[in-house]
Every structure is written in structure tokens, then in C-alpha cells.
NUFI-576368 format. One record per residue (C-alpha): residue number from 1; residue in three letters; x, y, z. Coordinates in nm, 3 decimals. Layout:
<atoms>
<atom pos="NUM" code="ALA" px="X" py="Y" pz="Z"/>
...
</atoms>
This chain:
<atoms>
<atom pos="1" code="MET" px="10.494" py="9.625" pz="6.240"/>
<atom pos="2" code="ASN" px="10.690" py="9.371" pz="6.039"/>
<atom pos="3" code="ILE" px="10.559" py="9.015" pz="6.088"/>
<atom pos="4" code="ARG" px="10.719" py="8.721" pz="5.902"/>
<atom pos="5" code="ILE" px="10.588" py="8.376" pz="5.873"/>
<atom pos="6" code="ARG" px="10.791" py="8.053" pz="5.865"/>
<atom pos="7" code="PRO" px="10.710" py="7.694" pz="5.898"/>
<atom pos="8" code="VAL" px="10.730" py="7.522" pz="6.236"/>
<atom pos="9" code="ARG" px="11.077" py="7.377" pz="6.342"/>
<atom pos="10" code="ASP" px="11.146" py="7.098" pz="6.576"/>
<atom pos="11" code="SER" px="11.307" py="7.362" pz="6.808"/>
<atom pos="12" code="ASP" px="10.962" py="7.537" pz="6.848"/>
<atom pos="13" code="TYR" px="10.803" py="7.249" pz="7.033"/>
<atom pos="14" code="GLN" px="10.855" py="7.365" pz="7.394"/>
<atom pos="15" code="TRP" px="10.771" py="7.718" pz="7.311"/>
<atom pos="16" code="LEU" px="10.447" py="7.628" pz="7.128"/>
<atom pos="17" code="LEU" px="10.341" py="7.405" pz="7.410"/>
<atom pos="18" code="GLU" px="10.386" py="7.689" pz="7.662"/>
<atom pos="19" code="LEU" px="10.204" py="7.926" pz="7.426"/>
<atom pos="20" code="HIS" px="9.915" py="7.683" pz="7.393"/>
<atom pos="21" code="HIS" px="9.890" py="7.651" pz="7.772"/>
<atom pos="22" code="THR" px="9.924" py="8.029" pz="7.829"/>
<atom pos="23" code="VAL" px="9.665" py="8.129" pz="7.560"/>
<atom pos="24" code="TYR" px="9.408" py="7.856" pz="7.653"/>
<atom pos="25" code="ARG" px="9.424" py="7.764" pz="8.018"/>
<atom pos="26" code="ASP" px="9.182" py="8.042" pz="8.142"/>
<atom pos="27" code="LEU" px="8.956" py="8.009" pz="7.834"/>
<atom pos="28" code="ILE" px="8.925" py="7.627" pz="7.847"/>
<atom pos="29" code="THR" px="8.862" py="7.656" pz="8.230"/>
<atom pos="30" code="GLN" px="8.593" py="7.907" pz="8.174"/>
<atom pos="31" code="GLU" px="8.430" py="7.727" pz="7.893"/>
<atom pos="32" code="PHE" px="8.444" py="7.361" pz="8.021"/>
<atom pos="33" code="GLY" px="8.484" py="7.408" pz="8.392"/>
<atom pos="34" code="TYR" px="8.823" py="7.246" pz="8.421"/>
<atom pos="35" code="TRP" px="9.171" py="7.214" pz="8.267"/>
<atom pos="36" code="ASP" px="9.317" py="6.876" pz="8.221"/>
<atom pos="37" code="ASP" px="9.695" py="6.873" pz="8.142"/>
<atom pos="38" code="ASP" px="9.693" py="6.531" pz="7.986"/>
<atom pos="39" code="GLU" px="9.397" py="6.617" pz="7.759"/>
<atom pos="40" code="GLU" px="9.550" py="6.941" pz="7.654"/>
<atom pos="41" code="LEU" px="9.895" py="6.777" pz="7.591"/>
<atom pos="42" code="GLY" px="9.717" py="6.523" pz="7.373"/>
<atom pos="43" code="LEU" px="9.535" py="6.793" pz="7.164"/>
<atom pos="44" code="PHE" px="9.871" py="6.977" pz="7.134"/>
<atom pos="45" code="LYS" px="10.063" py="6.673" pz="7.027"/>
<atom pos="46" code="ASN" px="9.795" py="6.595" pz="6.766"/>
<atom pos="47" code="ALA" px="9.833" py="6.938" pz="6.606"/>
<atom pos="48" code="TRP" px="10.213" py="6.919" pz="6.633"/>
<atom pos="49" code="GLU" px="10.221" py="6.587" pz="6.445"/>
<atom pos="50" code="SER" px="9.951" py="6.630" pz="6.189"/>
<atom pos="51" code="LYS" px="9.888" py="7.001" pz="6.112"/>
<atom pos="52" code="PRO" px="10.067" py="7.265" pz="5.911"/>
<atom pos="53" code="ILE" px="10.180" py="7.504" pz="6.187"/>
<atom pos="54" code="GLU" px="10.315" py="7.836" pz="6.081"/>
<atom pos="55" code="ILE" px="10.513" py="8.054" pz="6.325"/>
<atom pos="56" code="LEU" px="10.475" py="8.426" pz="6.337"/>
<atom pos="57" code="LEU" px="10.801" py="8.625" pz="6.389"/>
<atom pos="58" code="GLN" px="10.850" py="8.986" pz="6.494"/>
<atom pos="59" code="ASN" px="11.219" py="9.092" pz="6.467"/>
<atom pos="60" code="ASP" px="11.301" py="8.724" pz="6.439"/>
<atom pos="61" code="ASN" px="11.128" py="8.649" pz="6.780"/>
<atom pos="62" code="PRO" px="10.830" py="8.408" pz="6.781"/>
<atom pos="63" code="VAL" px="10.515" py="8.593" pz="6.882"/>
<atom pos="64" code="GLY" px="10.240" py="8.352" pz="6.762"/>
<atom pos="65" code="MET" px="10.127" py="8.078" pz="6.545"/>
<atom pos="66" code="PHE" px="9.847" py="7.973" pz="6.309"/>
<atom pos="67" code="ILE" px="9.722" py="7.674" pz="6.133"/>
<atom pos="68" code="VAL" px="9.535" py="7.693" pz="5.807"/>
<atom pos="69" code="ASP" px="9.382" py="7.395" pz="5.613"/>
<atom pos="70" code="VAL" px="9.306" py="7.436" pz="5.247"/>
<atom pos="71" code="ARG" px="8.959" py="7.246" pz="5.198"/>
<atom pos="72" code="VAL" px="8.773" py="7.175" pz="4.882"/>
<atom pos="73" code="ASP" px="8.508" py="7.451" pz="4.939"/>
<atom pos="74" code="HIS" px="8.679" py="7.684" pz="5.207"/>
<atom pos="75" code="LEU" px="9.001" py="7.778" pz="5.393"/>
<atom pos="76" code="TRP" px="8.980" py="7.663" pz="5.752"/>
<atom pos="77" code="LEU" px="9.156" py="7.871" pz="6.020"/>
<atom pos="78" code="ASP" px="9.207" py="7.587" pz="6.257"/>
<atom pos="79" code="GLU" px="9.419" py="7.782" pz="6.508"/>
<atom pos="80" code="ILE" px="9.560" py="8.125" pz="6.576"/>
<atom pos="81" code="GLN" px="9.747" py="8.204" pz="6.896"/>
<atom pos="82" code="ILE" px="9.935" py="8.534" pz="6.977"/>
<atom pos="83" code="ASP" px="10.161" py="8.544" pz="7.279"/>
<atom pos="84" code="PRO" px="9.972" py="8.761" pz="7.533"/>
<atom pos="85" code="ARG" px="10.279" py="8.995" pz="7.559"/>
<atom pos="86" code="TYR" px="10.217" py="9.082" pz="7.182"/>
<atom pos="87" code="GLN" px="9.853" py="9.108" pz="7.170"/>
<atom pos="88" code="ASN" px="9.664" py="9.427" pz="7.111"/>
<atom pos="89" code="GLN" px="9.940" py="9.527" pz="6.860"/>
<atom pos="90" code="GLY" px="9.744" py="9.443" pz="6.546"/>
<atom pos="91" code="ILE" px="9.943" py="9.109" pz="6.487"/>
<atom pos="92" code="GLY" px="9.637" py="8.886" pz="6.479"/>
<atom pos="93" code="THR" px="9.426" py="9.128" pz="6.289"/>
<atom pos="94" code="GLY" px="9.712" py="9.151" pz="6.020"/>
<atom pos="95" code="VAL" px="9.749" py="8.778" pz="5.998"/>
<atom pos="96" code="ILE" px="9.373" py="8.729" pz="5.962"/>
<atom pos="97" code="GLY" px="9.371" py="9.010" pz="5.698"/>
<atom pos="98" code="ARG" px="9.625" py="8.822" pz="5.500"/>
<atom pos="99" code="LEU" px="9.426" py="8.502" pz="5.527"/>
<atom pos="100" code="ILE" px="9.105" py="8.680" pz="5.412"/>
<atom pos="101" code="VAL" px="9.298" py="8.796" pz="5.106"/>
<atom pos="102" code="ARG" px="9.436" py="8.442" pz="5.038"/>
<atom pos="103" code="ALA" px="9.084" py="8.306" pz="5.057"/>
<atom pos="104" code="ARG" px="8.941" py="8.557" pz="4.827"/>
<atom pos="105" code="VAL" px="9.219" py="8.503" pz="4.576"/>
<atom pos="106" code="ARG" px="9.106" py="8.143" pz="4.562"/>
<atom pos="107" code="HIS" px="8.733" py="8.241" pz="4.550"/>
<atom pos="108" code="LEU" px="8.676" py="8.059" pz="4.882"/>
<atom pos="109" code="PRO" px="8.529" py="8.171" pz="5.209"/>
<atom pos="110" code="LEU" px="8.748" py="8.160" pz="5.520"/>
<atom pos="111" code="ARG" px="8.593" py="7.979" pz="5.814"/>
<atom pos="112" code="LEU" px="8.694" py="7.941" pz="6.185"/>
<atom pos="113" code="ARG" px="8.544" py="7.844" pz="6.515"/>
<atom pos="114" code="VAL" px="8.577" py="8.033" pz="6.837"/>
<atom pos="115" code="LEU" px="8.491" py="7.930" pz="7.193"/>
<atom pos="116" code="HIS" px="8.185" py="8.099" pz="7.340"/>
<atom pos="117" code="ALA" px="8.417" py="8.200" pz="7.639"/>
<atom pos="118" code="ASN" px="8.649" py="8.385" pz="7.394"/>
<atom pos="119" code="GLN" px="8.433" py="8.698" pz="7.350"/>
<atom pos="120" code="ARG" px="8.740" py="8.921" pz="7.278"/>
<atom pos="121" code="ALA" px="8.821" py="8.711" pz="6.967"/>
<atom pos="122" code="TYR" px="8.454" py="8.680" pz="6.872"/>
<atom pos="123" code="ARG" px="8.427" py="9.047" pz="6.865"/>
<atom pos="124" code="LEU" px="8.743" py="9.086" pz="6.667"/>
<atom pos="125" code="TYR" px="8.618" py="8.847" pz="6.409"/>
<atom pos="126" code="GLN" px="8.289" py="9.042" pz="6.379"/>
<atom pos="127" code="ARG" px="8.492" py="9.365" pz="6.329"/>
<atom pos="128" code="LEU" px="8.674" py="9.206" pz="6.052"/>
<atom pos="129" code="GLY" px="8.361" py="9.107" pz="5.875"/>
<atom pos="130" code="PHE" px="8.307" py="8.746" pz="5.983"/>
<atom pos="131" code="LEU" px="7.952" py="8.629" pz="6.034"/>
<atom pos="132" code="ARG" px="7.831" py="8.360" pz="6.259"/>
<atom pos="133" code="ILE" px="7.700" py="8.088" pz="6.040"/>
<atom pos="134" code="ASP" px="7.644" py="7.811" pz="6.288"/>
<atom pos="135" code="GLY" px="7.713" py="7.701" pz="6.646"/>
<atom pos="136" code="ALA" px="7.765" py="7.416" pz="6.873"/>
<atom pos="137" code="GLU" px="7.761" py="7.368" pz="7.248"/>
<atom pos="138" code="HIS" px="8.092" py="7.542" pz="7.306"/>
<atom pos="139" code="HIS" px="8.180" py="7.719" pz="6.975"/>
<atom pos="140" code="HIS" px="8.062" py="7.965" pz="6.726"/>
<atom pos="141" code="LEU" px="8.122" py="7.883" pz="6.361"/>
<atom pos="142" code="MET" px="8.211" py="8.201" pz="6.164"/>
<atom pos="143" code="GLU" px="8.276" py="8.274" pz="5.793"/>
<atom pos="144" code="ILE" px="8.383" py="8.558" pz="5.565"/>
<atom pos="145" code="LYS" px="8.344" py="8.555" pz="5.195"/>
</atoms>
């Protein structure tokens, strides 16, 4: 599997919006009991306008995205989304593995949060060595050193 990473382009907007809705609609509904198109569009636009989005490409086709913030005392995996048609192929595992290496090279932990409803992702993070270090009403906070 050959996954390339490139910065987001203006032409990615519609694809990313559809990916966001596809990946999150069921999880958000399960976790919060509802899906609000306007609220989700606002969250999406905030990320689009203010965060360093990276696009994952397989054979030059977009298959996912992620956002990592470099903070003073850790790397923060703010977001990772893999198109459901490309899930279970090791793409997410590979990307997270690269991010773990990036964090270790900087001698920083990698942290993330995951919705309680997203048990599949939670188990993946555990398999990769992340530990739950805190929690909130709707999320687990996890870290790997």
C-alpha cells in the first residue's frame, strides 16, 4: 500500500465535507442522539478555515484526511478520517504509525480524543499502544509516548 500525503487544496472542499458527513453522521447520532446539519457544517468550516488539513492519497485518489497540531508538550491528532470504502486496509494504522514516529523523534507524546460511540477506533488505538489518560462526557483522551 502506497499512501502519499499532501496539503489540502481548495478543490478538496466538497469531497472533505462529504467525507466528514459520511464518517461522522452515525457516530454523532449515536453519541449525542441527533445530527444537526448546520452545527456540523459550522464545525467543518472551522476546521477548513483554521487547521492544517492533510489529504491522504492512494494512487493519486483521496482516501482520507488528518489534522495534527504541534503543541508545546505533545502532538495532538485533532482529526483522522478514512473514507469507508478504504477502511480496513491498514491506511489509518499506517498514518497513525507515522505520527507516532514523528512524535517520538520530537520526544513528545501523541494525544487524541475519540468518541465513546467509536469503539472500533478506540480498540485500534489500544492495539497501537495508546492508553486512556482521561475522559469527558463524550470522549476518551488517549496518549502514546
